[in-house]
VOFI-474721 format. One record per atom (N, C-alpha, C, O, CB): residue in one letter; x negated, y negated, z negated. Coordinates in steps of 0.1 Angstrom, whole numbers, padded with zeros to 4 digits, always signed. Atoms other than C-alpha are relative to their C-alpha. Glycine has a CB too. Layout:
AXYZ;...
//
This chain:
M-0002-0001-0010;M-1267-3523+0533;M+0004-0013+0009;M+0015-0019+0007;M+0008+0009+0000;L-0004+0011-0009;L-1270-3550+0559;L+0013-0003+0008;L+0013+0005+0018;L-0007+0000+0009;L-0010+0001-0010;L-1236-3561+0577;L-0006-0003+0014;L-0017-0010+0015;L+0012-0010-0003;D+0007+0005-0014;D-1244-3566+0613;D+0010-0007+0009;D+0007-0012+0020;D-0006+0012+0009;K-0010+0012-0004;K-1212-3585+0620;K+0011-0001-0011;K+0015+0008-0019;K+0007+0004+0015;I-0008+0002+0011;I-1188-3604+0601;I+0014+0000+0006;I+0018-0008+0014;I-0003-0014-0007;N-0013-0001-0005;N-1153-3594+0608;N+0011-0013-0007;N+0010-0018-0018;N+0006+0015-0004;V-0006+0010+0005;V-1128-3619+0605;V+0019+0003+0005;V+0022+0012+0014;V-0009-0014+0007;K-0011-0001-0003;K-1088-3621+0609;K+0009-0011+0000;K+0011-0018-0010;K+0003+0009-0007;I-0002+0014+0000;I-1071-3651+0624;I+0014-0004-0003;I+0021+0000+0007;I-0005-0006+0014;Y-0015+0006-0001;Y-1037-3666+0614;Y+0001-0015+0006;Y-0008-0023+0006;Y+0006+0001-0015;P-0002+0013-0003;P-1019-3696+0627;P-0001-0007-0015;P+0000-0001-0026;P+0013-0001+0009;L+0002+0009+0009;L-1022-3726+0603;L+0013-0008-0003;L+0015-0018+0004;L-0011-0008+0005;F-0012+0006+0000;F-0988-3738+0590;F-0002-0012-0011;F+0007-0020-0013;F+0011+0010-0003;E+0001+0009+0012;E-1001-3760+0562;E-0008-0009+0004;E-0016-0005+0012;E-0005+0005-0013;K+0010+0010+0000;K-1019-3793+0562;K-0014+0005+0003;K-0017+0015-0002;K+0001-0006-0012;L+0016-0003+0000;L-1057-3790+0572;L-0004-0008-0015;L-0001-0019-0018;L-0010-0007+0017;L+0003+0003+0011;L-1073-3791+0538;L-0014-0006+0004;L-0021-0003+0013;L+0002+0012-0010;K+0015+0009+0002;K-1105-3816+0529;K-0009+0011+0001;K-0008+0022-0003;K-0003-0009-0017;G+0014-0013+0004;G-1138-3798+0535;G-0012-0010+0004;G-0011-0020+0011;G+0000+0019+0012;G+0009+0011-0003;G-1170-3813+0535;G-0015+0004-0003;G-0016+0012-0013;G+0004-0014-0008;G+0015-0005+0005;G-1211-3807+0533;G-0008-0011-0007;G-0010-0022-0002;G-0009+0003+0013;F+0005+0007+0007;F-1229-3821+0507;F-0016+0007-0004;F-0019+0016-0012;F+0011-0002-0009;Y+0013-0003+0004;Y-1267-3821+0507;Y-0005-0003-0016;Y-0007-0015-0021;Y-0007-0006+0010;Q+0005+0004+0016;Q-1280-3817+0469;Q-0016-0006+0001;Q-0026+0001-0002;Q+0000+0017-0012;V+0014+0003-0002;V-1312-3837+0476;V-0010+0005-0012;V-0021+0007-0006;V+0001-0015+0001;E+0005+0000+0014;E-1329-3830+0441;E-0003+0018+0002;E-0013+0023-0003;E+0012-0006-0015;E+0001-0018-0001;E-1323-3787+0450;E-0003+0001+0013;E-0008+0012+0016;E+0015+0011-0003;S+0001-0006-0015;S-1327-3786+0488;S+0010+0011-0003;S+0006+0022-0004;S-0016+0006+0004;T-0012-0010+0001;T-1291-3769+0484;T+0010-0007+0012;T+0010-0020+0011;T+0008+0000-0017;L-0013+0005-0004;L-1262-3776+0509;L+0013+0005-0005;L+0014+0018-0005;L+0000+0002+0014;Q-0010-0005+0005;Q-1230-3773+0494;Q+0013-0002+0008;Q+0017-0013+0009;Q+0000-0006-0013;I-0011+0008-0007;I-1198-3772+0516;I+0013+0009-0008;I+0015+0021-0010;I+0000+0001+0019;T-0014-0004+0004;T-1164-3771+0501;T+0011+0002+0010;T+0011-0004+0020;T+0004-0010-0008;T-0014+0000-0010;T-1130-3761+0517;T+0012-0004-0006;T+0022-0003+0000;T+0003+0015+0006;S-0012+0004+0007;S-1107-3774+0489;S+0013+0011+0000;S+0025+0009-0001;S+0006-0015+0007;H-0006-0011+0003;H-1094-3740+0488;H+0001+0002-0016;H+0010+0008-0022;H-0005+0010+0007;I-0001-0006+0022;I-1101-3736+0447;I+0009-0008-0006;I+0009-0020-0008;I-0018-0004-0012;N-0011+0002+0012;N-1073-3738+0426;N+0003+0010-0007;N-0003+0021-0006;N+0013-0005+0005;S+0001-0013+0009;S-1058-3719+0400;S+0007+0016+0009;S+0008+0027+0004;S+0011-0006-0015;K-0005-0009-0008;K-1041-3696+0429;K-0010+0010+0006;K-0010+0022+0007;K+0007-0007+0010;N+0013-0008-0007;N-1075-3688+0447;N-0012-0003-0006;N-0020-0012-0003;N-0002-0004+0015;Q+0014-0001+0008;Q-1101-3679+0424;Q-0010+0006+0008;Q-0008+0007+0020;Q+0001+0008-0013;F+0011-0004-0008;F-1134-3665+0434;F+0002+0016-0003;F+0004+0021-0014;F-0014-0008-0005;F-0004-0014+0002;F-1131-3627+0441;F-0015+0007+0006;F-0020+0016-0001;F+0015+0005+0011;S+0009-0009-0006;S-1162-3617+0466;S-0007-0010+0007;S-0003-0022+0008;S+0005+0012+0007;S+0011+0011-0008;S-1191-3632+0487;S-0008+0010+0008;S-0009+0022+0004;S-0013-0009-0011;L+0011-0002-0009;L-1214-3624+0515;L-0011-0008-0002;L-0009-0020-0006;L+0003-0002+0014;E+0012+0007+0004;E-1247-3633+0510;E-0015+0006+0007;E-0016+0016+0013;E+0001+0001-0016;C+0014-0003-0004;C-1285-3631+0520;C-0008-0009-0008;C-0002-0014-0017;C-0002-0003+0015;D+0009+0003+0011;D-1315-3645+0504;D+0003-0018+0002;D+0001-0025-0008;D-0020+0007+0004;N-0005+0014-0001;N-1303-3683+0517;N+0012-0007+0000;N+0015-0018+0002;N-0004-0004+0007;F-0013+0004-0007;F-1270-3684+0522;F+0007+0009-0010;F+0003+0019-0015;F+0002+0003+0017;R-0011-0009+0008;R-1237-3672+0502;R+0015-0006+0007;R+0017-0018+0007;R+0000-0004-0020;I-0013+0005-0001;I-1202-3676+0514;I+0009+0006-0011;I+0008+0018-0012;I+0005+0004+0014;D-0005-0006+0010;D-1178-3671+0485;D+0019+0000+0007;D+0024-0008+0015;D-0004-0011-0016;T-0011-0002-0008;T-1142-3658+0494;T+0013+0002-0015;T+0010+0007-0025;T-0003+0015+0012;D-0010-0004+0011;D-1109-3655+0471;D+0006+0015+0006;D+0003+0018+0018;D+0013-0012-0003;Q-0003-0014-0002;Q-1091-3618+0470;Q+0006+0002+0015;Q+0004+0013+0021;Q+0012+0003-0012;N-0006-0002-0012;N-1073-3625+0503;N-0013-0002+0014;N-0011+0002+0026;N+0012-0011+0001;G+0011+0001-0011;G-1108-3632+0524;G+0000-0014+0003;G-0008-0018+0011;G+0003+0009+0014;K+0002+0015-0005;K-1102-3670+0525;K-0014-0010-0005;K-0016-0011-0017;K+0013-0009-0004;I+0012+0008+0008;I-1135-3693+0522;I+0003-0012-0008;I+0006-0023-0003;I-0010-0004+0008;L+0004+0010+0010;L-1138-3711+0493;L-0009-0012-0004;L-0007-0023-0007;L-0001+0005-0007;F+0014+0013+0001;F-1174-3725+0489;F-0008+0009+0009;F-0005+0020+0013;F-0009-0004-0018;I+0010-0002-0010;I-1204-3721+0511;I-0010-0005-0005;I-0009-0017-0008;I+0001-0004+0012;E+0015+0006+0005;E-1240-3726+0498;E-0009+0003+0010;E-0006+0012+0017;E-0006+0006-0014;L+0009+0000-0006;L-1270-3729+0516;L-0013-0005-0004;L-0017-0017-0001;L+0005-0003+0008;Y+0014+0003+0008;Y-1303-3729+0498;Y-0012+0000+0009;Y-0021+0009+0009;Y-0003+0012-0011;S+0011+0001-0006;S-1327-3742+0522;S-0003-0015+0006;S+0006-0021+0011;S+0000+0009+0011;P+0005+0017-0001;P-1346-3778+0528;P+0007-0002+0015;P+0011+0005+0024;P-0021-0002+0000;K-0003+0008-0013;K-1336-3799+0556;K-0010+0002+0008;K-0008+0002+0020;K+0002-0016+0000;K+0012+0000-0009;K-1371-3795+0569;K-0004+0009+0007;K-0012+0010+0016;K-0010-0001-0005;S+0000-0012-0006;S-1364-3761+0575;S+0011+0004+0013;S+0012+0014+0021;S+0002+0009-0011;W-0012-0003-0008;W-1335-3767+0596;W-0005-0004+0017;W-0011-0014+0020;W+0014-0010-0007;L+0006+0001-0015;L-1343-3764+0637;L+0009-0014+0007;L+0022-0014+0008;L+0003+0017+0010;V-0009+0007-0005;V-1336-3798+0653;V+0000+0003+0014;V-0010+0006+0021;V-0002-0012-0004;T-0005-0002-0016;T-1320-3793+0687;T+0007-0012+0007;T+0014-0020+0001;T+0012+0012+0001;E-0001+0010-0010;E-1315-3817+0715;E+0018+0002+0004;E+0022+0013+0008;E-0013+0004+0013;N-0014+0003-0007;N-1276-3826+0726;N+0010+0012-0009;N+0018+0019-0004;N-0001+0003+0019;I-0009-0008+0007;I-1260-3805+0696;I+0015-0008-0003;I+0015-0019-0008;I-0007+0005-0014;K-0013+0005+0004;K-1223-3811+0694;K+0011+0007-0006;K+0015+0018-0002;K+0005-0004+0010;F-0014-0004+0009;F-1195-3807+0668;F+0009+0003+0006;F+0013-0006+0014;F+0005-0010-0008;P-0012-0002-0009;P-1168-3789+0682;P+0015-0006-0003;P+0024+0001-0008;P+0001+0016+0000;H-0011+0004+0004;H-1142-3813+0679;H+0013-0001+0004;H+0022-0007-0002;H-0002-0007+0000;N-0012-0005-0008;N-1116-3802+0700;N+0002+0017-0005;N+0004+0025+0003;N-0003-0002+0019;A-0004-0013+0006;A-1111-3769+0676;A+0012+0002-0001;A+0018-0009-0002;A-0004+0001-0012;N-0010-0001+0006;N-1081-3758+0670;N+0003+0004-0015;N-0007+0011-0019;N+0006+0005+0008;K-0002-0004+0018;K-1067-3751+0631;K+0002+0013-0002;K+0005+0018+0009;K+0014-0006-0007;A+0001-0012+0001;A-1067-3718+0621;A-0001+0003-0017;A-0008-0003-0025;A-0012+0004+0009;D+0003-0006+0016;D-1062-3700+0585;D-0005+0014+0004;D+0001+0022+0012;D+0016+0002-0011;I+0007-0007-0005;I-1089-3675+0588;I-0007+0007-0012;I-0011+0002-0022;I-0008-0006+0008;R+0001-0010+0016;R-1096-3647+0563;R-0014+0009+0007;R-0014+0013+0018;R+0018+0013-0005;I+0010-0010+0002;I-1130-3627+0559;I+0003+0013-0004;I+0005+0016-0016;I-0008-0005-0009;L-0003-0014+0004;L-1124-3590+0560;L-0009+0009-0003;L-0007+0021-0006;L+0005+0006+0007;D+0010-0008+0008;D-1156-3580+0550;D-0002-0006-0016;D+0000-0017-0020;D-0016-0001+0008;F+0004+0010+0014;F-1167-3585+0512;F-0010+0008-0006;F-0015+0018-0001;F+0013-0003-0012;R+0014-0005+0008;R-1196-3577+0486;R-0011+0007+0011;R-0014+0018+0008;R+0005+0013-0015;K+0009-0001-0010;K-1219-3574+0516;K-0011-0008+0000;K-0011-0019-0004;K+0006-0001+0010;S+0013+0009-0003;S-1255-3585+0525;S+0001-0003+0016;S+0005+0004+0025;S-0015+0008-0003;I-0001+0005-0016;I-1257-3604+0558;I-0014-0003+0005;I-0024+0000-0003;I+0010-0014+0002;A+0013+0002-0003;A-1286-3615+0579;A-0001-0016-0001;A+0008-0024-0001;A-0004+0007+0015;I+0001+0013+0002;I-1301-3646+0575;I+0002-0008+0010;I-0004-0003+0020;I-0011-0003-0006;P-0005+0006-0009;P-1288-3672+0597;P-0009-0009+0008;P-0019-0013+0002;P+0010-0004-0005;K+0009+0010-0006;K-1303-3696+0622;K+0004-0014-0003;K+0016-0015-0004;K+0000+0001+0015;L-0006+0014+0005;L-1299-3733+0613;L-0002-0008+0008;L-0014-0011+0009;L-0004-0006-0011;L+0001+0011-0011;L-1295-3758+0640;L+0008-0012-0005;L+0020-0013-0010;L+0005+0006+0014;T-0006+0016+0001;T-1291-3797+0637;T-0003-0010+0007;T-0013-0010+0014;T-0001-0005-0011;N+0007+0012-0009;N-1292-3829+0651;N-0012-0007-0007;N-0017-0003-0017;N+0012-0012+0004;H+0011+0008+0007;H-1318-3857+0644;H+0000-0005-0013;H-0010-0007-0021;H-0002-0011+0007;N-0001+0004+0015;N-1304-3869+0613;N+0007+0007-0009;N+0012+0002-0019;N+0006-0012-0001;N-0004-0011+0006;N-1292-3837+0601;N+0018-0004-0007;N+0021-0001-0019;N-0013+0003-0012;T-0014+0001+0004;T-1254-3846+0597;T+0010+0011+0006;T+0021+0011+0003;T+0005-0014+0002;I-0007-0009-0003;I-1242-3819+0616;I-0012+0013+0001;I-0024+0012+0005;I+0009-0005+0015;L+0005-0016+0000;L-1252-3779+0612;L+0005+0007+0006;L+0018+0008+0006;L-0001+0007-0010;K-0007-0016-0003;K-1247-3749+0629;K-0007+0011-0005;K-0018+0015-0001;K+0001+0003+0015;I+0006-0013+0005;I-1252-3719+0610;I+0006+0013+0009;I+0017+0017+0010;I+0005+0002-0017;E+0000-0011-0010;E-1256-3692+0635;E-0007+0017-0004;E-0018+0021-0007;E-0009-0007+0012;W+0004-0014+0001;W-1257-3655+0630;W-0003+0005+0014;W-0014+0008+0018;W+0011+0009-0007;F+0003-0008-0011;F-1251-3641+0664;F+0002-0006+0011;F+0012-0013+0013;F+0007+0011+0001;K-0002+0009-0011;K-1256-3655+0696;K+0003+0010+0011;K-0004+0017+0018;K-0013-0011+0004;E-0007-0006-0010;E-1230-3641+0716;E+0009-0011+0007;E+0012-0022+0002;E+0008+0012-0006;H-0015+0007-0008;H-1203-3656+0739;H+0010-0004-0013;H+0018+0005-0016;H+0009+0012+0012;S-0011+0004+0009;S-1181-3673+0713;S+0012-0005+0010;S+0010-0010+0021;S-0004-0012-0011;V-0013+0002-0006;V-1147-3679+0725;V+0011-0007-0005;V+0022-0008+0001;V+0005+0009+0002;A-0011+0008+0005;A-1129-3700+0700;A-0007-0009-0011;A-0018-0006-0015;A+0011+0009-0005;H+0003+0010+0011;H-1135-3726+0675;H+0013-0003-0009;H+0024-0005-0003;H-0005-0013+0007;Y-0009+0001+0010;Y-1115-3730+0644;Y-0001-0007-0011;Y-0009-0003-0019;Y+0001+0009-0003;F+0004+0008+0009;F-1111-3758+0619;F+0006+0008-0010;F+0017+0014-0006;F+0003-0015+0002;I-0002-0008+0012;I-1108-3741+0586;I+0001-0012-0012;I+0004-0009-0023;I-0012+0012-0002;A-0001+0013+0010;A-1108-3778+0567;A-0006-0010+0010;A-0012-0007+0021;A-0008+0001-0016;T+0006+0011-0005;T-1119-3811+0578;T-0015+0004-0002;T-0021+0007-0012;T+0005-0013-0006;D+0013+0002+0000;D-1154-3811+0590;D-0007+0013+0000;D-0019+0013+0002;D-0004-0008-0009;I+0004-0016+0000;I-1156-3771+0589;I+0008+0006+0012;I+0020+0005+0013;I+0006+0008-0015;V-0006-0010-0007;V-1151-3749+0618;V-0009+0012+0003;V-0021+0011+0005;V+0005-0005+0012;L+0003-0014-0004;L-1156-3713+0626;L+0000+0002+0011;L+0009-0003+0018;L+0007+0008-0004;E+0001-0006-0015;E-1168-3698+0658;E+0000+0014-0001;E-0008+0022-0006;E-0012-0006+0008;V-0002-0020-0003;V-1155-3663+0669;V-0002+0003+0012;V-0001-0005+0020;V+0015+0007-0002;N+0001-0005-0012;N-1163-3641+0696;N+0015+0008+0004;N+0024+0007-0004;N-0014+0009+0001;N-0009-0009-0005;N-1138-3617+0716;N+0005+0009-0010;N+0017+0013-0011;N-0006+0006+0011;N-0007-0013+0010;N-1136-3591+0688;N+0002-0004-0013;N+0001+0004-0022;N-0009+0013-0002;S-0002+0004+0012;S-1128-3614+0662;S-0009+0002-0012;S-0006+0008-0022;S+0010+0004-0002;Q+0011+0000+0012;Q-1162-3618+0645;Q-0006-0014+0000;Q-0007-0021+0010;Q-0014+0011+0001;L+0007+0013+0003;L-1177-3649+0629;L-0016+0005+0006;L-0023+0014+0003;L+0001-0005-0017;T+0015-0001-0003;T-1208-3659+0650;T-0006-0013-0006;T-0018-0012-0009;T-0004+0002+0015;S+0006+0006+0003;S-1212-3693+0637;S+0010-0007-0009;S+0023-0005-0009;S-0007-0005+0008;I-0006+0011+0009;I-1203-3721+0610;I-0006-0015+0004;I-0017-0020+0003;I-0003+0005-0017;W+0004+0015-0001;W-1202-3757+0619;W+0002-0008-0011;W+0011-0006-0019;W+0007-0007+0011;I-0003+0014+0013;I-1204-3787+0593;I-0002-0011+0006;I-0012-0014+0013;I-0010+0000-0015;N+0003+0014-0006;N-1200-3820+0603;N+0001-0012-0012;N+0007-0011-0022;N+0012-0003+0013;N+0001+0009+0007;N-1208-3852+0589;N-0004+0002-0018;N+0002-0003-0027;N+0012-0005+0004;I+0006-0002+0012;I-1230-3839+0560;I-0006-0011-0006;I-0012-0019+0001;I-0008+0008+0000;T+0005+0013+0007;T-1239-3864+0533;T-0009+0005-0008;T-0011+0017-0012;T+0011-0007-0007;N+0014-0006+0010;N-1270-3864+0510;N+0008-0005-0014;N+0014-0016-0014;N-0019-0009+0004;D-0008-0001+0015;D-1255-3862+0473;D-0014+0001-0010;D-0023+0010-0010;D+0014+0017-0003;I+0010+0000+0010;I-1278-3872+0446;I+0008+0003-0015;I+0018-0003-0017;I-0009-0016+0001;A-0005-0004+0012;A-1269-3857+0411;A+0015+0004+0004;A+0023-0003-0003;A-0003-0011-0012;G-0013-0006-0005;G-1236-3840+0428;G+0010-0011-0001;G+0022-0007+0001;G+0004+0011-0008;K-0011+0012+0000;K-1218-3874+0425;K+0009+0000+0014;K+0020-0004+0012;K-0007-0014-0002;S-0010+0000-0012;S-1202-3871+0464;S+0008+0011-0002;S+0020+0011+0001;S-0007+0001+0015;L-0007-0017+0000;L-1195-3833+0457;L+0011-0002-0010;L+0022+0004-0009;L-0012+0015-0005;A-0009+0001+0010;A-1176-3845+0427;A+0013-0007+0001;A+0024-0005-0005;A-0006-0004-0010;K-0011+0008-0004;K-1155-3871+0442;K+0009+0009+0010;K+0021+0008+0009;K-0004-0015+0006;S-0005-0007-0009;S-1145-3847+0469;S+0011+0010-0008;S+0021+0012-0001;S-0011+0007+0009;K-0009-0012+0008;K-1126-3820+0443;K+0010-0008-0003;K+0019-0004-0009;K-0007+0009-0014;
//
């Protein structure tokens, strides 16, 4: 069954914002997005996914890892796309689990260093950093509408991704 909305719970962030980033695996045409939440306490529990995208979460709904299986040439270059640098920090939990989601729209800048992964083109009311360079966009009903990734780097043989951990 296809999930029509991705429900989230937003909590204040009381700890330091963790390191995050997007690493485009050139050989595989895959974008791997890490949130640095993976450790012995936070292990994989569930995922939301579609044909070209997956969000892995721990048992509390915290995002651990995001993977996009889509070559950069399929990302739609959009004029004037701006990463929401003025976002607040938050601890956001995904409430849905083990569901299929719609294939997102992929919007990028000319040099593919910013990516907006968009599911629902609704009026979003807030942007929240969940890790450095990763922002979640939500609507009034606490539903995820988009994920923003900033400073995407090309990674050959996983070298940059390995350094980030």
